[in-house]
TORDOZA-156860 format. One record per residue (C-alpha): residue in one letter; x, y, z. Coordinates in steps of 0.05 Angstrom, whole numbers, padded with zeros to 5 digits, always signed. Layout:
N
AXYZ
...
END
This chain:
213
M+02286+01989+02072
E+02239+01928+02061
V+02181+01936+02014
Q+02119+01891+02005
V+02115+01861+01935
A+02056+01815+01944
R+01999+01787+01986
I+01983+01714+01984
G+01906+01702+01965
K+01867+01639+01964
P+01891+01571+01943
H+01887+01552+01868
G+01877+01474+01852
I+01903+01418+01895
R+01977+01424+01887
G+01994+01476+01935
E+01988+01534+01891
V+01963+01606+01910
T+01940+01667+01876
V+01976+01732+01896
Q+01959+01806+01892
L+02016+01840+01866
F+02052+01910+01891
T+02107+01910+01839
D+02116+01931+01770
A+02162+01873+01750
P+02131+01807+01771
E+02167+01770+01719
D+02235+01788+01749
R+02212+01783+01819
F+02175+01716+01823
E+02221+01665+01790
P+02234+01593+01818
G+02286+01599+01871
A+02269+01669+01896
I+02265+01675+01971
F+02217+01728+02006
R+02212+01745+02079
A+02139+01730+02098
E+02094+01763+02143
P+02071+01731+02194
A+02145+01714+02214
T+02121+01644+02234
L+02118+01625+02160
G+02194+01635+02157
P+02225+01653+02088
L+02185+01629+02028
T+02218+01602+01969
I+02182+01599+01903
S+02178+01531+01869
G+02141+01551+01809
A+02104+01611+01778
R+02058+01616+01721
W+02000+01661+01695
N+01927+01649+01692
K+01905+01701+01648
D+01923+01765+01686
I+01932+01730+01754
L+01999+01705+01779
I+01999+01633+01808
L+02055+01614+01855
G+02077+01553+01886
F+02128+01551+01948
D+02177+01497+01972
G+02143+01453+02024
Y+02069+01468+02004
A+02046+01411+01961
D+01970+01410+01971
R+01911+01456+01981
N+01906+01450+02055
A+01983+01471+02062
A+01972+01527+02015
E+01909+01549+02056
T+01955+01566+02114
L+01992+01620+02070
R+01927+01657+02058
G+01936+01732+02074
A+02012+01728+02082
K+02053+01785+02056
L+02116+01779+02019
F+02171+01829+02027
I+02241+01843+01993
D+02298+01889+02011
S+02290+01952+01965
D+02364+01969+01970
E+02386+01902+01940
A+02327+01895+01891
E+02346+01910+01816
D+02294+01946+01777
D+02309+01965+01702
D+02250+02016+01701
D+02282+02081+01720
D+02213+02109+01729
A+02188+02058+01781
W+02174+02084+01850
Y+02162+02053+01917
E+02102+02078+01961
H+02151+02096+02014
E+02189+02140+01968
L+02127+02177+01947
V+02089+02191+02016
G+02098+02256+02039
L+02119+02291+01976
E+02086+02357+01960
A+02035+02355+01902
R+02046+02414+01859
V+02004+02445+01800
G+02051+02492+01770
S+02076+02533+01833
D+02018+02521+01875
V+02021+02468+01926
V+01953+02429+01928
G+01965+02378+01979
K+02013+02320+01996
V+02019+02247+01971
S+01991+02202+02026
G+01990+02133+01990
L+01996+02092+01926
R+01945+02040+01897
T+01975+01993+01852
L+01932+01970+01794
E+01944+01918+01740
V+01938+01970+01685
Q+01956+02038+01716
D+01970+02060+01787
L+01935+02117+01826
L+01970+02170+01874
I+01927+02184+01932
V+01937+02260+01947
E+01912+02293+02012
T+01891+02363+01988
S+01901+02422+02036
A+01831+02420+02051
G+01837+02349+02082
H+01801+02310+02024
E+01831+02253+01985
T+01837+02256+01911
L+01858+02196+01865
V+01908+02219+01813
P+01924+02172+01753
F+02000+02159+01760
V+02014+02164+01684
N+02063+02210+01650
E+02010+02257+01622
I+01982+02274+01691
V+02047+02264+01735
P+02102+02287+01688
E+02154+02296+01744
V+02170+02261+01809
N+02227+02297+01842
V+02240+02254+01911
A+02302+02295+01925
G+02264+02359+01916
G+02207+02333+01958
Y+02152+02344+01906
V+02110+02311+01847
L+02087+02360+01794
L+02017+02345+01771
T+01980+02369+01707
P+01909+02342+01727
P+01851+02346+01679
A+01797+02401+01694
G+01756+02384+01755
L+01795+02324+01781
F+01805+02353+01849
E+01731+02370+01857
L+01704+02301+01839
N+01708+02273+01909
L+01689+02331+01951
P+01633+02321+02001
G+01567+02331+01962
S+01596+02312+01896
N+01551+02268+01859
Q+01610+02235+01820
A+01641+02168+01833
G+01676+02162+01901
P+01745+02133+01913
D+01715+02064+01923
D+01672+02060+01863
G+01695+02015+01807
E+01740+01972+01850
V+01736+01897+01841
S+01739+01843+01895
D+01811+01818+01917
L+01836+01752+01894
D+01824+01733+01967
D+01751+01720+01978
D+01743+01760+02045
A+01789+01816+02035
P+01785+01880+01994
A+01834+01896+01940
A+01847+01937+01881
G+01816+01937+01811
A+01844+01961+01747
S+01821+02004+01685
A+01847+02037+01625
P+01877+02104+01632
A+01823+02156+01633
D+01806+02208+01578
S+01770+02254+01625
A+01770+02277+01695
T+01710+02238+01714
D+01736+02173+01679
A+01804+02186+01711
A+01774+02186+01783
A+01733+02123+01772
S+01792+02083+01746
T+01808+02057+01814
E+01912+02027+01866
G+02084+02020+01855
S+02095+02041+01839
G+02111+02056+01769
R+02086+02091+01708
END
């Protein structure tokens, strides 16, 4: 199965480089010179990395055949994919979104909802759990709060801080799921922000989007 590992943002500089939004826990392993990705839209064809470097916490990539800013602009918004069956990942606790979506979310023996998505952030990821009442709750994907992921058993086990599942209910005056997000690397598209692991239920919900812990 193919999984998305990045989305190309805006051009960076004048030499054909671009910023990227990451959807992988192992960018140093994925984005090396010579690595080839399937691109979407398909008209771009396979894209081969010619160079990779970090600008603070932003990954900057160059691709073969894209030597200037105008060429790089044609890549804006493109998605990069790899085959998850062939990809090697040294982190045994890394999970892709397609593996998590649909798993029951359990607190003890109680089923409180299902995993409906994953937000990948630079510091920590967030499980999106749709509760039995139809509301979405953002759960920090860290060992202290998600101590077990059992794909074969069809569930994730949660130990949420008190009040976490009430924060985003209608009428709540707490931060909603979009509060605290920062703008995407791309100027005209929304994207995930990042924050440190939360010490309280309110902070946990405000730290707002893999695939790993």
